[in-house]
N, C-alpha and C positions, 0 to 999 in steps of 0.2 A: 742439260742434265747428264751426267755420265751413266753408261750402263751398269748393270750389276757385274760384280767381280765374277769373272769366269766366262762372261758372254763372249761370243765369237764376234768379231767386228771386222771391217776392212779399212785399211789406210790408204786412202786415194793418193796419198802424198809420196807413196812407197810403191808406185806400179800396181794398185789393188792387192796389196799384200794382206792376206789374212792373219789376224793375231787373236789372242785371248786378252780381253781387258783385265789389267791388274789393279789399277788405282790411279789416283792423280798425284801428280808433282808439279806444284805451283801451277802455270798455265798449260802444261802438257797432260796427256793421257799417257800411262804407261801400258805398252802392249807387249806380248811375249809372243814368239813364234808357236804354232799349234804342235810342232813336233819337239818343242824344248829349245833351248838356246838363249841367247842373250836378249834381254828386254830392250825396247827402243822407246823413245818419246814420239808421240804424234800429236799434232795440232787437232783439236776437238772438232774444229769445222770441215776437217778432211777425213773425218772418221765417219763410217755410216754401217748399219747392220749388214750381216751377211744375207745374201738370198739363199733360197733352198739348196740350188745347185753348188754354190760356194760353201755351204754347210757340209753337205754330202762329200764333197771334194776334200775338205780339210779333216773330216773324220776319218775318211778312206787313207789319207797320208799318214795320219797318226796311228791307224791300226796297222798299216804296212810297216812302219817304222818300228812299232812295238814289237812286231813278229820277227824282226831283224835284231832285236835286242838294242836298239837306239835309244828307246824311250822306255821308263819303267812304268 
């Protein structure tokens, strides 16, 4: 079962890259980088919820990017 839209997840198929769950496209889940950028497709069996440390790291990266004007 897919997570809720907007949930932070980790794609182990992409070196544990953290992304925001956006939806489902065929057999894949669509994820977007936390700081914005191009979505990518991930195999659902390679996606897991973030840990508390990964969540904090992703939120800090987003805040830092926003302070630099990279994210609205």
